[in-house]
PyMOL Python script that loads the backbone (N, CA, C, O; Angstrom):
from pymol import cmd

cmd.read_pdbstr("""\
ATOM      1  N   UNK A   1       0.856  -1.167   0.000  1.00  0.00           N
ATOM      2  CA  UNK A   1       0.000   0.000   0.000  1.00  0.00           C
ATOM      3  C   UNK A   1       0.899   1.225   0.000  1.00  0.00           C
ATOM      4  O   UNK A   1       1.964   1.229   0.618  1.00  0.00           O
ATOM      5  N   UNK A   2       0.461   2.262  -0.697  1.00  0.00           N
ATOM      6  CA  UNK A   2       1.318   3.409  -0.828  1.00  0.00           C
ATOM      7  C   UNK A   2       0.564   4.676  -0.453  1.00  0.00           C
ATOM      8  O   UNK A   2      -0.655   4.755  -0.610  1.00  0.00           O
ATOM      9  N   UNK A   3       1.291   5.657   0.038  1.00  0.00           N
ATOM     10  CA  UNK A   3       0.695   6.951   0.375  1.00  0.00           C
ATOM     11  C   UNK A   3       1.105   8.019  -0.629  1.00  0.00           C
ATOM     12  O   UNK A   3       0.698   9.174  -0.505  1.00  0.00           O
ATOM     13  N   UNK A   4       1.901   7.648  -1.615  1.00  0.00           N
ATOM     14  CA  UNK A   4       2.344   8.600  -2.625  1.00  0.00           C
ATOM     15  C   UNK A   4       1.217   8.869  -3.609  1.00  0.00           C
ATOM     16  O   UNK A   4       0.246   8.117  -3.678  1.00  0.00           O
ATOM     17  N   UNK A   5       1.354   9.938  -4.363  1.00  0.00           N
ATOM     18  CA  UNK A   5       0.400  10.209  -5.431  1.00  0.00           C
ATOM     19  C   UNK A   5       0.730   9.273  -6.580  1.00  0.00           C
ATOM     20  O   UNK A   5       1.832   9.319  -7.127  1.00  0.00           O
ATOM     21  N   UNK A   6      -0.202   8.443  -6.938  1.00  0.00           N
ATOM     22  CA  UNK A   6       0.022   7.447  -7.971  1.00  0.00           C
ATOM     23  C   UNK A   6      -0.427   8.000  -9.314  1.00  0.00           C
ATOM     24  O   UNK A   6      -1.507   8.578  -9.435  1.00  0.00           O
ATOM     25  N   UNK A   7       0.410   7.814 -10.310  1.00  0.00           N
ATOM     26  CA  UNK A   7       0.087   8.260 -11.660  1.00  0.00           C
ATOM     27  C   UNK A   7      -0.004   7.040 -12.564  1.00  0.00           C
ATOM     28  O   UNK A   7       0.876   6.810 -13.393  1.00  0.00           O
ATOM     29  N   UNK A   8      -1.046   6.276 -12.408  1.00  0.00           N
ATOM     30  CA  UNK A   8      -1.283   5.094 -13.226  1.00  0.00           C
ATOM     31  C   UNK A   8      -2.384   5.447 -14.223  1.00  0.00           C
ATOM     32  O   UNK A   8      -3.426   5.985 -13.849  1.00  0.00           O
ATOM     33  N   UNK A   9      -2.141   5.141 -15.486  1.00  0.00           N
ATOM     34  CA  UNK A   9      -3.161   5.395 -16.488  1.00  0.00           C
ATOM     35  C   UNK A   9      -4.274   4.358 -16.344  1.00  0.00           C
ATOM     36  O   UNK A   9      -4.015   3.174 -16.131  1.00  0.00           O
ATOM     37  N   UNK A  10      -5.505   4.820 -16.464  1.00  0.00           N
ATOM     38  CA  UNK A  10      -6.642   3.919 -16.314  1.00  0.00           C
ATOM     39  C   UNK A  10      -7.668   4.206 -17.396  1.00  0.00           C
ATOM     40  O   UNK A  10      -7.724   5.307 -17.944  1.00  0.00           O
ATOM     41  N   UNK A  11      -8.475   3.202 -17.693  1.00  0.00           N
ATOM     42  CA  UNK A  11      -9.491   3.307 -18.740  1.00  0.00           C
ATOM     43  C   UNK A  11     -10.841   3.744 -18.200  1.00  0.00           C
ATOM     44  O   UNK A  11     -11.635   4.363 -18.908  1.00  0.00           O
ATOM     45  N   UNK A  12     -11.095   3.413 -16.931  1.00  0.00           N
ATOM     46  CA  UNK A  12     -12.405   3.666 -16.337  1.00  0.00           C
ATOM     47  C   UNK A  12     -12.241   3.967 -14.859  1.00  0.00           C
ATOM     48  O   UNK A  12     -11.471   3.304 -14.164  1.00  0.00           O
ATOM     49  N   UNK A  13     -12.968   4.969 -14.379  1.00  0.00           N
ATOM     50  CA  UNK A  13     -12.961   5.303 -12.950  1.00  0.00           C
ATOM     51  C   UNK A  13     -14.348   5.055 -12.373  1.00  0.00           C
ATOM     52  O   UNK A  13     -15.362   5.434 -12.959  1.00  0.00           O
ATOM     53  N   UNK A  14     -14.369   4.408 -11.209  1.00  0.00           N
ATOM     54  CA  UNK A  14     -15.623   4.126 -10.506  1.00  0.00           C
ATOM     55  C   UNK A  14     -15.531   4.751  -9.123  1.00  0.00           C
ATOM     56  O   UNK A  14     -14.579   4.504  -8.383  1.00  0.00           O
ATOM     57  N   UNK A  15     -16.521   5.558  -8.779  1.00  0.00           N
ATOM     58  CA  UNK A  15     -16.579   6.143  -7.445  1.00  0.00           C
ATOM     59  C   UNK A  15     -17.586   5.348  -6.621  1.00  0.00           C
ATOM     60  O   UNK A  15     -18.796   5.531  -6.751  1.00  0.00           O
ATOM     61  N   UNK A  16     -17.068   4.467  -5.775  1.00  0.00           N
ATOM     62  CA  UNK A  16     -17.924   3.663  -4.903  1.00  0.00           C
ATOM     63  C   UNK A  16     -17.864   4.172  -3.462  1.00  0.00           C
ATOM     64  O   UNK A  16     -18.209   3.446  -2.529  1.00  0.00           O
ATOM     65  N   UNK A  17     -17.428   5.416  -3.284  1.00  0.00           N
ATOM     66  CA  UNK A  17     -17.358   6.012  -1.954  1.00  0.00           C
ATOM     67  C   UNK A  17     -18.760   6.056  -1.351  1.00  0.00           C
ATOM     68  O   UNK A  17     -19.727   6.410  -2.025  1.00  0.00           O
ATOM     69  N   UNK A  18     -18.854   5.694  -0.083  1.00  0.00           N
ATOM     70  CA  UNK A  18     -20.127   5.703   0.615  1.00  0.00           C
ATOM     71  C   UNK A  18     -20.904   4.402   0.489  1.00  0.00           C
ATOM     72  O   UNK A  18     -21.901   4.207   1.184  1.00  0.00           O
ATOM     73  N   UNK A  19     -20.462   3.517  -0.383  1.00  0.00           N
ATOM     74  CA  UNK A  19     -21.143   2.237  -0.560  1.00  0.00           C
ATOM     75  C   UNK A  19     -20.484   1.176   0.318  1.00  0.00           C
ATOM     76  O   UNK A  19     -19.267   1.173   0.498  1.00  0.00           O
ATOM     77  N   UNK A  20     -21.283   0.296   0.847  1.00  0.00           N
ATOM     78  CA  UNK A  20     -20.763  -0.776   1.688  1.00  0.00           C
ATOM     79  C   UNK A  20     -20.829  -2.093   0.929  1.00  0.00           C
ATOM     80  O   UNK A  20     -21.547  -2.227  -0.062  1.00  0.00           O
ATOM     81  N   UNK A  21     -20.064  -3.058   1.417  1.00  0.00           N
ATOM     82  CA  UNK A  21     -19.988  -4.392   0.836  1.00  0.00           C
ATOM     83  C   UNK A  21     -21.403  -4.950   0.677  1.00  0.00           C
ATOM     84  O   UNK A  21     -22.212  -4.824   1.596  1.00  0.00           O
ATOM     85  N   UNK A  22     -21.710  -5.541  -0.421  1.00  0.00           N
ATOM     86  CA  UNK A  22     -20.877  -5.947  -1.557  1.00  0.00           C
ATOM     87  C   UNK A  22     -20.897  -4.978  -2.736  1.00  0.00           C
ATOM     88  O   UNK A  22     -20.362  -5.309  -3.794  1.00  0.00           O
ATOM     89  N   UNK A  23     -21.497  -3.789  -2.592  1.00  0.00           N
ATOM     90  CA  UNK A  23     -21.688  -2.901  -3.739  1.00  0.00           C
ATOM     91  C   UNK A  23     -20.385  -2.472  -4.430  1.00  0.00           C
ATOM     92  O   UNK A  23     -20.342  -2.493  -5.660  1.00  0.00           O
ATOM     93  N   UNK A  24     -19.319  -2.083  -3.708  1.00  0.00           N
ATOM     94  CA  UNK A  24     -18.091  -1.727  -4.435  1.00  0.00           C
ATOM     95  C   UNK A  24     -17.569  -2.889  -5.283  1.00  0.00           C
ATOM     96  O   UNK A  24     -17.124  -2.679  -6.412  1.00  0.00           O
ATOM     97  N   UNK A  25     -17.619  -4.096  -4.753  1.00  0.00           N
ATOM     98  CA  UNK A  25     -17.145  -5.265  -5.495  1.00  0.00           C
ATOM     99  C   UNK A  25     -18.033  -5.539  -6.712  1.00  0.00           C
ATOM    100  O   UNK A  25     -17.524  -5.866  -7.784  1.00  0.00           O
ATOM    101  N   UNK A  26     -19.326  -5.411  -6.560  1.00  0.00           N
ATOM    102  CA  UNK A  26     -20.229  -5.624  -7.695  1.00  0.00           C
ATOM    103  C   UNK A  26     -19.982  -4.593  -8.792  1.00  0.00           C
ATOM    104  O   UNK A  26     -20.019  -4.926  -9.977  1.00  0.00           O
ATOM    105  N   UNK A  27     -19.736  -3.365  -8.412  1.00  0.00           N
ATOM    106  CA  UNK A  27     -19.442  -2.317  -9.412  1.00  0.00           C
ATOM    107  C   UNK A  27     -18.125  -2.603 -10.122  1.00  0.00           C
ATOM    108  O   UNK A  27     -18.004  -2.387 -11.327  1.00  0.00           O
ATOM    109  N   UNK A  28     -17.134  -3.092  -9.369  1.00  0.00           N
ATOM    110  CA  UNK A  28     -15.855  -3.448  -9.975  1.00  0.00           C
ATOM    111  C   UNK A  28     -16.037  -4.583 -10.982  1.00  0.00           C
ATOM    112  O   UNK A  28     -15.525  -4.509 -12.099  1.00  0.00           O
ATOM    113  N   UNK A  29     -16.757  -5.624 -10.595  1.00  0.00           N
ATOM    114  CA  UNK A  29     -16.983  -6.768 -11.493  1.00  0.00           C
ATOM    115  C   UNK A  29     -17.670  -6.330 -12.778  1.00  0.00           C
ATOM    116  O   UNK A  29     -17.275  -6.744 -13.868  1.00  0.00           O
ATOM    117  N   UNK A  30     -18.696  -5.497 -12.654  1.00  0.00           N
ATOM    118  CA  UNK A  30     -19.428  -5.007 -13.818  1.00  0.00           C
ATOM    119  C   UNK A  30     -18.509  -4.197 -14.732  1.00  0.00           C
ATOM    120  O   UNK A  30     -18.557  -4.337 -15.954  1.00  0.00           O
ATOM    121  N   UNK A  31     -17.679  -3.357 -14.136  1.00  0.00           N
ATOM    122  CA  UNK A  31     -16.760  -2.533 -14.919  1.00  0.00           C
ATOM    123  C   UNK A  31     -15.755  -3.397 -15.671  1.00  0.00           C
ATOM    124  O   UNK A  31     -15.483  -3.154 -16.847  1.00  0.00           O
ATOM    125  N   UNK A  32     -15.208  -4.392 -15.006  1.00  0.00           N
ATOM    126  CA  UNK A  32     -14.218  -5.253 -15.645  1.00  0.00           C
ATOM    127  C   UNK A  32     -14.830  -6.012 -16.822  1.00  0.00           C
ATOM    128  O   UNK A  32     -14.150  -6.254 -17.819  1.00  0.00           O
ATOM    129  N   UNK A  33     -16.093  -6.385 -16.719  1.00  0.00           N
ATOM    130  CA  UNK A  33     -16.746  -7.099 -17.820  1.00  0.00           C
ATOM    131  C   UNK A  33     -16.837  -6.224 -19.070  1.00  0.00           C
ATOM    132  O   UNK A  33     -16.880  -6.741 -20.186  1.00  0.00           O
ATOM    133  N   UNK A  34     -16.867  -4.908 -18.889  1.00  0.00           N
ATOM    134  CA  UNK A  34     -17.026  -4.000 -20.028  1.00  0.00           C
ATOM    135  C   UNK A  34     -15.699  -3.630 -20.681  1.00  0.00           C
ATOM    136  O   UNK A  34     -15.687  -2.987 -21.730  1.00  0.00           O
ATOM    137  N   UNK A  35     -14.583  -4.028 -20.076  1.00  0.00           N
ATOM    138  CA  UNK A  35     -13.266  -3.639 -20.584  1.00  0.00           C
ATOM    139  C   UNK A  35     -12.557  -4.779 -21.293  1.00  0.00           C
ATOM    140  O   UNK A  35     -12.855  -5.954 -21.077  1.00  0.00           O
ATOM    141  N   UNK A  36     -11.613  -4.406 -22.143  1.00  0.00           N
ATOM    142  CA  UNK A  36     -10.767  -5.393 -22.804  1.00  0.00           C
ATOM    143  C   UNK A  36      -9.603  -5.765 -21.893  1.00  0.00           C
ATOM    144  O   UNK A  36      -9.260  -5.033 -20.965  1.00  0.00           O
ATOM    145  N   UNK A  37      -9.007  -6.911 -22.176  1.00  0.00           N
ATOM    146  CA  UNK A  37      -7.847  -7.381 -21.418  1.00  0.00           C
ATOM    147  C   UNK A  37      -6.741  -6.322 -21.431  1.00  0.00           C
ATOM    148  O   UNK A  37      -6.474  -5.700 -22.458  1.00  0.00           O
ATOM    149  N   UNK A  38      -6.109  -6.132 -20.282  1.00  0.00           N
ATOM    150  CA  UNK A  38      -5.013  -5.171 -20.164  1.00  0.00           C
ATOM    151  C   UNK A  38      -5.439  -3.778 -19.745  1.00  0.00           C
ATOM    152  O   UNK A  38      -4.594  -2.959 -19.382  1.00  0.00           O
ATOM    153  N   UNK A  39      -6.737  -3.491 -19.789  1.00  0.00           N
ATOM    154  CA  UNK A  39      -7.220  -2.174 -19.372  1.00  0.00           C
ATOM    155  C   UNK A  39      -7.296  -2.110 -17.849  1.00  0.00           C
ATOM    156  O   UNK A  39      -7.389  -3.134 -17.173  1.00  0.00           O
ATOM    157  N   UNK A  40      -7.254  -0.890 -17.328  1.00  0.00           N
ATOM    158  CA  UNK A  40      -7.174  -0.666 -15.881  1.00  0.00           C
ATOM    159  C   UNK A  40      -8.414   0.070 -15.394  1.00  0.00           C
ATOM    160  O   UNK A  40      -8.878   1.026 -16.016  1.00  0.00           O
ATOM    161  N   UNK A  41      -8.937  -0.399 -14.263  1.00  0.00           N
ATOM    162  CA  UNK A  41     -10.042   0.266 -13.563  1.00  0.00           C
ATOM    163  C   UNK A  41      -9.469   0.943 -12.324  1.00  0.00           C
ATOM    164  O   UNK A  41      -8.718   0.338 -11.558  1.00  0.00           O
ATOM    165  N   UNK A  42      -9.835   2.201 -12.143  1.00  0.00           N
ATOM    166  CA  UNK A  42      -9.540   2.913 -10.894  1.00  0.00           C
ATOM    167  C   UNK A  42     -10.856   2.925 -10.124  1.00  0.00           C
ATOM    168  O   UNK A  42     -11.873   3.404 -10.627  1.00  0.00           O
ATOM    169  N   UNK A  43     -10.832   2.396  -8.897  1.00  0.00           N
ATOM    170  CA  UNK A  43     -12.061   2.384  -8.093  1.00  0.00           C
ATOM    171  C   UNK A  43     -11.785   3.008  -6.735  1.00  0.00           C
ATOM    172  O   UNK A  43     -10.808   2.667  -6.067  1.00  0.00           O
ATOM    173  N   UNK A  44     -12.644   3.912  -6.340  1.00  0.00           N
ATOM    174  CA  UNK A  44     -12.523   4.624  -5.071  1.00  0.00           C
ATOM    175  C   UNK A  44     -13.555   4.047  -4.115  1.00  0.00           C
ATOM    176  O   UNK A  44     -14.738   3.957  -4.444  1.00  0.00           O
ATOM    177  N   UNK A  45     -13.098   3.655  -2.924  1.00  0.00           N
ATOM    178  CA  UNK A  45     -14.002   3.054  -1.938  1.00  0.00           C
ATOM    179  C   UNK A  45     -13.717   3.609  -0.549  1.00  0.00           C
ATOM    180  O   UNK A  45     -12.585   3.962  -0.218  1.00  0.00           O
ATOM    181  N   UNK A  46     -14.771   3.675   0.252  1.00  0.00           N
ATOM    182  CA  UNK A  46     -14.616   4.087   1.649  1.00  0.00           C
ATOM    183  C   UNK A  46     -14.921   2.930   2.595  1.00  0.00           C
ATOM    184  O   UNK A  46     -14.680   3.038   3.798  1.00  0.00           O
ATOM    185  N   UNK A  47     -15.440   1.839   2.076  1.00  0.00           N
ATOM    186  CA  UNK A  47     -15.714   0.657   2.896  1.00  0.00           C
ATOM    187  C   UNK A  47     -14.388   0.128   3.443  1.00  0.00           C
ATOM    188  O   UNK A  47     -13.500  -0.214   2.661  1.00  0.00           O
ATOM    189  N   UNK A  48     -14.234   0.054   4.774  1.00  0.00           N
ATOM    190  CA  UNK A  48     -12.956  -0.378   5.334  1.00  0.00           C
ATOM    191  C   UNK A  48     -12.555  -1.799   4.940  1.00  0.00           C
ATOM    192  O   UNK A  48     -11.377  -2.146   5.018  1.00  0.00           O
ATOM    193  N   UNK A  49     -13.505  -2.618   4.523  1.00  0.00           N
ATOM    194  CA  UNK A  49     -13.192  -3.994   4.136  1.00  0.00           C
ATOM    195  C   UNK A  49     -12.952  -4.145   2.637  1.00  0.00           C
ATOM    196  O   UNK A  49     -12.731  -5.258   2.159  1.00  0.00           O
ATOM    197  N   UNK A  50     -12.992  -3.058   1.899  1.00  0.00           N
ATOM    198  CA  UNK A  50     -12.861  -3.144   0.437  1.00  0.00           C
ATOM    199  C   UNK A  50     -11.555  -3.809   0.020  1.00  0.00           C
ATOM    200  O   UNK A  50     -11.535  -4.587  -0.935  1.00  0.00           O
ATOM    201  N   UNK A  51     -10.467  -3.513   0.723  1.00  0.00           N
ATOM    202  CA  UNK A  51      -9.181  -4.104   0.326  1.00  0.00           C
ATOM    203  C   UNK A  51      -9.210  -5.627   0.462  1.00  0.00           C
ATOM    204  O   UNK A  51      -8.555  -6.329  -0.308  1.00  0.00           O
ATOM    205  N   UNK A  52      -9.957  -6.134   1.426  1.00  0.00           N
ATOM    206  CA  UNK A  52     -10.081  -7.586   1.584  1.00  0.00           C
ATOM    207  C   UNK A  52     -10.917  -8.177   0.446  1.00  0.00           C
ATOM    208  O   UNK A  52     -10.537  -9.174  -0.166  1.00  0.00           O
ATOM    209  N   UNK A  53     -12.058  -7.545   0.177  1.00  0.00           N
ATOM    210  CA  UNK A  53     -12.948  -8.029  -0.886  1.00  0.00           C
ATOM    211  C   UNK A  53     -12.244  -8.013  -2.244  1.00  0.00           C
ATOM    212  O   UNK A  53     -12.286  -8.995  -2.984  1.00  0.00           O
ATOM    213  N   UNK A  54     -11.598  -6.892  -2.562  1.00  0.00           N
ATOM    214  CA  UNK A  54     -10.922  -6.765  -3.850  1.00  0.00           C
ATOM    215  C   UNK A  54      -9.731  -7.716  -3.939  1.00  0.00           C
ATOM    216  O   UNK A  54      -9.473  -8.293  -4.995  1.00  0.00           O
ATOM    217  N   UNK A  55      -9.006  -7.880  -2.832  1.00  0.00           N
ATOM    218  CA  UNK A  55      -7.851  -8.778  -2.824  1.00  0.00           C
ATOM    219  C   UNK A  55      -8.235 -10.213  -3.121  1.00  0.00           C
ATOM    220  O   UNK A  55      -7.596 -10.875  -3.938  1.00  0.00           O
ATOM    221  N   UNK A  56      -9.276 -10.696  -2.460  1.00  0.00           N
ATOM    222  CA  UNK A  56      -9.743 -12.067  -2.695  1.00  0.00           C
ATOM    223  C   UNK A  56     -10.244 -12.196  -4.130  1.00  0.00           C
ATOM    224  O   UNK A  56      -9.946 -13.179  -4.808  1.00  0.00           O
ATOM    225  N   UNK A  57     -11.001 -11.210  -4.590  1.00  0.00           N
ATOM    226  CA  UNK A  57     -11.547 -11.267  -5.942  1.00  0.00           C
ATOM    227  C   UNK A  57     -10.444 -11.327  -6.998  1.00  0.00           C
ATOM    228  O   UNK A  57     -10.503 -12.170  -7.893  1.00  0.00           O
ATOM    229  N   UNK A  58      -9.443 -10.453  -6.912  1.00  0.00           N
ATOM    230  CA  UNK A  58      -8.400 -10.472  -7.952  1.00  0.00           C
ATOM    231  C   UNK A  58      -7.588 -11.755  -7.890  1.00  0.00           C
ATOM    232  O   UNK A  58      -7.167 -12.267  -8.928  1.00  0.00           O
ATOM    233  N   UNK A  59      -7.359 -12.286  -6.693  1.00  0.00           N
ATOM    234  CA  UNK A  59      -6.628 -13.554  -6.584  1.00  0.00           C
ATOM    235  C   UNK A  59      -7.404 -14.694  -7.235  1.00  0.00           C
ATOM    236  O   UNK A  59      -6.813 -15.543  -7.903  1.00  0.00           O
ATOM    237  N   UNK A  60      -8.710 -14.721  -7.047  1.00  0.00           N
ATOM    238  CA  UNK A  60      -9.525 -15.801  -7.588  1.00  0.00           C
ATOM    239  C   UNK A  60      -9.790 -15.653  -9.086  1.00  0.00           C
ATOM    240  O   UNK A  60      -9.958 -16.646  -9.794  1.00  0.00           O
ATOM    241  N   UNK A  61      -9.827 -14.418  -9.561  1.00  0.00           N
ATOM    242  CA  UNK A  61     -10.213 -14.175 -10.956  1.00  0.00           C
ATOM    243  C   UNK A  61      -9.015 -14.031 -11.891  1.00  0.00           C
ATOM    244  O   UNK A  61      -9.167 -14.119 -13.109  1.00  0.00           O
ATOM    245  N   UNK A  62      -7.827 -13.811 -11.331  1.00  0.00           N
ATOM    246  CA  UNK A  62      -6.634 -13.674 -12.162  1.00  0.00           C
ATOM    247  C   UNK A  62      -6.326 -12.251 -12.594  1.00  0.00           C
ATOM    248  O   UNK A  62      -5.340 -12.023 -13.296  1.00  0.00           O
ATOM    249  N   UNK A  63      -7.146 -11.290 -12.192  1.00  0.00           N
ATOM    250  CA  UNK A  63      -6.845  -9.889 -12.497  1.00  0.00           C
ATOM    251  C   UNK A  63      -5.659  -9.456 -11.631  1.00  0.00           C
ATOM    252  O   UNK A  63      -5.241 -10.185 -10.732  1.00  0.00           O
ATOM    253  N   UNK A  64      -5.122  -8.263 -11.909  1.00  0.00           N
ATOM    254  CA  UNK A  64      -3.922  -7.811 -11.196  1.00  0.00           C
ATOM    255  C   UNK A  64      -4.210  -6.523 -10.424  1.00  0.00           C
ATOM    256  O   UNK A  64      -4.605  -5.514 -11.008  1.00  0.00           O
ATOM    257  N   UNK A  65      -4.009  -6.569  -9.107  1.00  0.00           N
ATOM    258  CA  UNK A  65      -4.116  -5.373  -8.276  1.00  0.00           C
ATOM    259  C   UNK A  65      -2.793  -4.633  -8.383  1.00  0.00           C
ATOM    260  O   UNK A  65      -1.793  -5.047  -7.797  1.00  0.00           O
ATOM    261  N   UNK A  66      -2.792  -3.538  -9.131  1.00  0.00           N
ATOM    262  CA  UNK A  66      -1.563  -2.809  -9.423  1.00  0.00           C
ATOM    263  C   UNK A  66      -1.106  -1.950  -8.248  1.00  0.00           C
ATOM    264  O   UNK A  66       0.087  -1.870  -7.954  1.00  0.00           O
ATOM    265  N   UNK A  67      -2.073  -1.302  -7.573  1.00  0.00           N
ATOM    266  CA  UNK A  67      -1.698  -0.381  -6.502  1.00  0.00           C
ATOM    267  C   UNK A  67      -2.926  -0.054  -5.658  1.00  0.00           C
ATOM    268  O   UNK A  67      -4.065  -0.112  -6.120  1.00  0.00           O
ATOM    269  N   UNK A  68      -2.649   0.290  -4.409  1.00  0.00           N
ATOM    270  CA  UNK A  68      -3.674   0.812  -3.501  1.00  0.00           C
ATOM    271  C   UNK A  68      -3.080   2.071  -2.883  1.00  0.00           C
ATOM    272  O   UNK A  68      -1.950   2.049  -2.394  1.00  0.00           O
ATOM    273  N   UNK A  69      -3.822   3.151  -2.901  1.00  0.00           N
ATOM    274  CA  UNK A  69      -3.395   4.360  -2.205  1.00  0.00           C
ATOM    275  C   UNK A  69      -4.499   4.759  -1.241  1.00  0.00           C
ATOM    276  O   UNK A  69      -5.660   4.389  -1.416  1.00  0.00           O
ATOM    277  N   UNK A  70      -4.120   5.518  -0.220  1.00  0.00           N
ATOM    278  CA  UNK A  70      -5.094   6.030   0.740  1.00  0.00           C
ATOM    279  C   UNK A  70      -5.049   7.542   0.702  1.00  0.00           C
ATOM    280  O   UNK A  70      -3.980   8.152   0.683  1.00  0.00           O
ATOM    281  N   UNK A  71      -6.235   8.135   0.691  1.00  0.00           N
ATOM    282  CA  UNK A  71      -6.383   9.587   0.797  1.00  0.00           C
ATOM    283  C   UNK A  71      -7.522   9.837   1.773  1.00  0.00           C
ATOM    284  O   UNK A  71      -8.685   9.573   1.466  1.00  0.00           O
ATOM    285  N   UNK A  72      -7.185  10.340   2.934  1.00  0.00           N
ATOM    286  CA  UNK A  72      -8.159  10.541   4.004  1.00  0.00           C
ATOM    287  C   UNK A  72      -8.836   9.206   4.318  1.00  0.00           C
ATOM    288  O   UNK A  72      -8.150   8.244   4.664  1.00  0.00           O
ATOM    289  N   UNK A  73     -10.154   9.127   4.208  1.00  0.00           N
ATOM    290  CA  UNK A  73     -10.856   7.869   4.517  1.00  0.00           C
ATOM    291  C   UNK A  73     -11.139   7.056   3.260  1.00  0.00           C
ATOM    292  O   UNK A  73     -11.911   6.098   3.291  1.00  0.00           O
ATOM    293  N   UNK A  74     -10.505   7.447   2.148  1.00  0.00           N
ATOM    294  CA  UNK A  74     -10.752   6.787   0.869  1.00  0.00           C
ATOM    295  C   UNK A  74      -9.587   5.882   0.491  1.00  0.00           C
ATOM    296  O   UNK A  74      -8.421   6.219   0.696  1.00  0.00           O
ATOM    297  N   UNK A  75      -9.929   4.737  -0.059  1.00  0.00           N
ATOM    298  CA  UNK A  75      -8.925   3.835  -0.624  1.00  0.00           C
ATOM    299  C   UNK A  75      -9.120   3.870  -2.137  1.00  0.00           C
ATOM    300  O   UNK A  75     -10.244   3.807  -2.636  1.00  0.00           O
ATOM    301  N   UNK A  76      -8.003   3.972  -2.854  1.00  0.00           N
ATOM    302  CA  UNK A  76      -8.059   4.027  -4.312  1.00  0.00           C
ATOM    303  C   UNK A  76      -7.298   2.830  -4.857  1.00  0.00           C
ATOM    304  O   UNK A  76      -6.109   2.651  -4.593  1.00  0.00           O
ATOM    305  N   UNK A  77      -8.009   2.018  -5.622  1.00  0.00           N
ATOM    306  CA  UNK A  77      -7.452   0.773  -6.157  1.00  0.00           C
ATOM    307  C   UNK A  77      -7.289   0.902  -7.667  1.00  0.00           C
ATOM    308  O   UNK A  77      -8.125   1.497  -8.347  1.00  0.00           O
ATOM    309  N   UNK A  78      -6.204   0.335  -8.177  1.00  0.00           N
ATOM    310  CA  UNK A  78      -5.978   0.251  -9.615  1.00  0.00           C
ATOM    311  C   UNK A  78      -5.899  -1.237  -9.950  1.00  0.00           C
ATOM    312  O   UNK A  78      -4.993  -1.932  -9.489  1.00  0.00           O
ATOM    313  N   UNK A  79      -6.837  -1.723 -10.745  1.00  0.00           N
ATOM    314  CA  UNK A  79      -6.939  -3.144 -11.046  1.00  0.00           C
ATOM    315  C   UNK A  79      -6.901  -3.322 -12.563  1.00  0.00           C
ATOM    316  O   UNK A  79      -7.698  -2.737 -13.297  1.00  0.00           O
ATOM    317  N   UNK A  80      -5.946  -4.152 -13.014  1.00  0.00           N
ATOM    318  CA  UNK A  80      -5.785  -4.433 -14.443  1.00  0.00           C
ATOM    319  C   UNK A  80      -6.505  -5.730 -14.785  1.00  0.00           C
ATOM    320  O   UNK A  80      -6.325  -6.759 -14.133  1.00  0.00           O
ATOM    321  N   UNK A  81      -7.329  -5.647 -15.831  1.00  0.00           N
ATOM    322  CA  UNK A  81      -8.062  -6.829 -16.276  1.00  0.00           C
ATOM    323  C   UNK A  81      -7.106  -7.828 -16.934  1.00  0.00           C
ATOM    324  O   UNK A  81      -6.231  -7.455 -17.714  1.00  0.00           O
ATOM    325  N   UNK A  82      -7.301  -9.109 -16.595  1.00  0.00           N
ATOM    326  CA  UNK A  82      -6.433 -10.138 -17.196  1.00  0.00           C
ATOM    327  C   UNK A  82      -6.729 -10.336 -18.655  1.00  0.00           C
ATOM    328  O   UNK A  82      -6.091 -11.161 -19.309  1.00  0.00           O
TER     329      UNK A  82
END
""", "prot")
cmd.dss("prot")
cmd.show_as("cartoon", "prot")
cmd.util.cbc("prot")
cmd.orient("prot")
């Protein structure tokens, strides 16, 4: 996890701030289905368990969690579609 400003190029941004499990994960899954392989989703979440949900999901699905940053109470994930 990093606290630096991350400059990762992404194809789609999802703001799931304020949503609780399982909604951020469902939005991520839907977004990934709409993208081609190699594209990156940036997803913003405030659910404290989001890193666990996303971590298990990417491990099981084969996608790649490129980076996680924290800004205040927000977690920002960059996930590359396999």
